[in-house]
Every structure is written in structure tokens, then in C-alpha cells.
C-alpha positions in Angstrom: 10.7 6.9 -11.9 9.8 3.3 -11.4 7.7 0.4 -12.5 5.5 -2.3 -11.0 5.9 -5.8 -12.6 4.0 -9.0 -12.0 5.8 -12.3 -12.6 4.0 -15.5 -13.3 5.1 -19.0 -14.4 3.8 -22.3 -15.7 6.9 -24.2 -14.5 8.0 -24.7 -10.9 11.2 -23.3 -9.4 11.7 -20.4 -11.7 14.3 -17.8 -10.8 13.1 -14.2 -11.2 14.3 -10.7 -10.5 13.8 -7.0 -11.3 16.3 -4.1 -11.1 17.4 -0.8 -12.5 19.5 -1.0 -15.7 22.6 0.3 -13.9 22.2 -1.9 -10.8 24.6 -4.6 -9.8 22.0 -6.2 -7.4 21.5 -9.9 -7.5 18.3 -10.0 -5.4 16.6 -12.8 -7.4 14.0 -15.2 -6.1 14.9 -18.9 -6.6 11.8 -20.8 -5.5 9.0 -19.4 -7.7 6.1 -22.0 -7.6 3.9 -23.1 -10.5 0.7 -21.1 -10.6 2.2 -18.5 -8.2 2.7 -14.9 -8.9 5.0 -12.2 -7.5 4.8 -8.4 -7.8 8.1 -6.5 -7.7 9.0 -2.8 -8.1 12.2 -1.2 -9.3 13.5 2.1 -10.7 13.8 2.8 -14.4 16.5 4.7 -16.3 16.0 7.9 -18.3 14.8 5.9 -21.3 12.2 4.2 -19.0 14.0 0.8 -19.2 14.3 -1.8 -16.4 16.1 -5.2 -16.3 14.2 -8.4 -15.7 15.7 -11.8 -15.0 13.8 -15.1 -15.6 15.3 -18.6 -15.8 12.5 -20.0 -17.9 11.7 -19.2 -21.6 8.9 -16.8 -22.5 6.5 -19.7 -23.3 6.6 -20.7 -19.6 7.3 -17.5 -17.8 5.7 -14.1 -18.0 6.4 -10.5 -16.8 3.5 -7.9 -17.0 3.8 -4.2 -16.3 1.0 -3.3 -13.9 1.8 0.4 -13.4 4.4 3.0 -12.8 5.7 5.5 -10.2 6.3 9.2 -10.8 8.3 11.9 -9.0 8.6 12.5 -6.1 8.9 8.7 -5.7 12.6 8.0 -6.0 14.5 4.7 -6.5 18.0 3.7 -5.5 20.1 2.3 -8.3 21.4 -0.4 -5.9 19.6 -1.6 -2.9 20.7 -0.6 0.6 20.9 -3.4 3.2 18.8 -2.8 6.3 18.8 -6.4 7.5 17.5 -7.4 11.0 20.2 -8.6 13.4 17.8 -10.4 15.8 14.8 -12.7 15.2 11.2 -12.4 16.4 11.4 -8.8 17.5 10.9 -5.5 15.7 14.2 -3.7 15.2 14.5 0.0 14.3 16.3 1.0 11.1 17.1 4.4 9.7 17.0 5.3 6.0 19.6 8.0 6.4 20.1 8.2 2.6 16.5 9.5 2.2 15.7 13.3 2.4 14.1 14.7 5.5 10.6 15.0 4.0 10.5 11.4 2.8 7.8 9.4 4.7 7.6 6.1 2.9 10.1 3.3 2.2 10.1 0.6 -0.5 12.1 -2.6 0.0 13.0 -6.0 -1.5 12.8 -8.7 1.1 15.0 -11.7 0.3 14.8 -15.1 2.1 18.4 -16.4 1.8 17.5 -19.7 3.3 16.8 -22.0 0.3 15.3 -24.8 2.4 12.8 -23.1 4.7 10.0 -20.5 4.3 10.4 -17.8 6.8 8.4 -14.8 8.3 9.0 -11.1 7.9 7.3 -7.8 8.6 7.9 -4.0 8.6 6.1 -1.0 10.1 6.4 2.7 10.7 8.3 3.5 14.0 5.6 4.0 16.6 3.1 1.7 15.1 1.7 -1.2 17.3 0.5 -3.2 14.3 2.2 -6.5 13.5 1.9 -6.9 9.7 3.7 -10.3 9.6 3.8 -12.4 6.5 5.8 -15.3 5.0 8.3 -15.5 2.1 9.1 -18.8 0.4 12.5 -20.4 0.8 14.9 -18.6 -1.6 12.3 -16.2 -2.8 11.9 -12.3 -2.8 9.0 -10.0 -2.3 8.4 -6.3 -2.4 7.5 -4.5 0.8 6.4 -1.0 1.7 5.9 0.9 4.9 5.9 4.4 6.4 8.7 6.2 8.1 8.7 8.8 10.9 10.1 12.3 10.7 13.6 10.9 11.3 13.3 8.4 8.4 13.0 5.5 10.8 11.0 2.3 10.4 11.0 -1.2 11.9 11.6 -4.6 10.5 11.0 -8.1 12.0 12.0 -11.5 10.8 11.5 -15.1 12.1 15.1 -15.8 11.2 18.0 -13.5 10.3 18.3 -15.3 7.0 15.6 -12.9 5.8 17.1 -9.6 4.6 15.3 -6.3 4.1 16.9 -4.2 1.3 15.8 -0.6 0.8 15.2 0.3 -2.9 13.6 3.7 -2.6 11.5 6.3 -0.9 8.3 8.4 -1.4 7.3 11.8 -0.2 3.7 12.7 0.7 1.1 11.9 -0.6 2.4 9.2 -3.0 3.0 6.5 -0.4 1.0 6.6 2.9 3.0 6.9 6.1 0.9 4.5 8.2 -0.1 0.9 8.5 -3.8 0.1 8.3 -5.4 -3.3 8.6 -8.2 -3.9 6.1 -10.7 -6.8 6.7 -13.1 -8.1 4.1 -16.8 -7.5 4.5 -17.5 -11.1 3.8 -16.0 -14.1 2.1 -15.9 -14.7 -1.7 -17.2 -11.2 -2.5 -15.8 -7.7 -3.1 -16.7 -5.0 -0.6 -15.7 -1.4 -0.3 -13.6 -0.4 2.6 -12.5 3.1 3.7 -8.8 3.7 3.5 -7.3 6.4 5.7 -5.5 9.1 3.7 -3.3 12.1 4.5 
């Protein structure tokens, strides 16, 4: 039903985007840094096709398929805006377009401010975690979180120039309906950590 794509570039300031073939979305990132990578997700059509956008030629920019989603993960053709209306506070949003048994939500987060990097976060309604991160000026990132039984979740931004756009949902157990913090066992080394499931 969907695909995971990693974008990389050898040139600074590449514009990049990923969307369903029937989508009219223009959620592109416009400040892609040299040596930086970005992973995005989007739905595919019946022929398993997706549209990519890159402002640089294939010698300087690259898009790699990392994996795919299967049913019951479902993608919207066009993103549904669930933007925060206040800054620096978690705000509850309802994904009313999702079915009652959906417990995970997928989003594209877009920083519409082309001059300033800004903060964003999202969490399941009822969570006390604060999974806050940053998005470069003008850029986009993919984001995922759980929803409660009423298909509600929360978003937070440092400035309302950051928009959360819902692109799909998951039903159990394909996307976990919780937020869990994982800490490394040590620096500069891989270590196994237990991930809660179910």
C-alpha cells in the first residue's frame, strides 16, 4: 500500500518530495543539505508506483527504496491538514477520516518558514512523553505516532509555521500505538534494547 524512500544529495539546497501518483500535494522540502538524508513515506497506486520530486539531476541526488507497507496500513491520496494553531503546547487533533479500529497515524511535517529551523512533536493522546525534534527551514520530514480509541493524537510546534499533514493510518499490530523512549547502552556502539509490543 505504501513505500519508504530515502533521499540523499551531493549538492546543497535540493528540493525533494514524495507522493501518491494521483496526489495534488506540493509538500516538498526546499532546504535539503549536502550530505544530509531524509526518509519519507507515501502511498502507491495499484501498479505499485509512486511519484518523486528532485530538483537536482540523478548524478547529484538519489532516492532509494528502503521498504514497503502492506494492508491494513492505508494511505490517503492527498494529505489532510492537522496543523497546530498555537505554539509551544500540545494540541489535540482528531483523524476523523480513519476507521474506528485505526491506532496509528502517519504524517508529513512541513516547515513553511524558509529562513528558520523550527521544532515539532507528536504523541498519542494521554501520553506524557515529549518527543520533540527539529525540522530545517523549508524542509519536510515524516512522522508517526499512536492514536487513542477516538482516533485522537497530539501535535506540538515551536511556531505555527510548522504544519502536520496526515497521510495515512495503521491498524494493529502494524504501527505501534504508543511512544517509547529508547536510550543507547553506550556511545559509538550498537546495543540491543527491548521494544514494547502489543
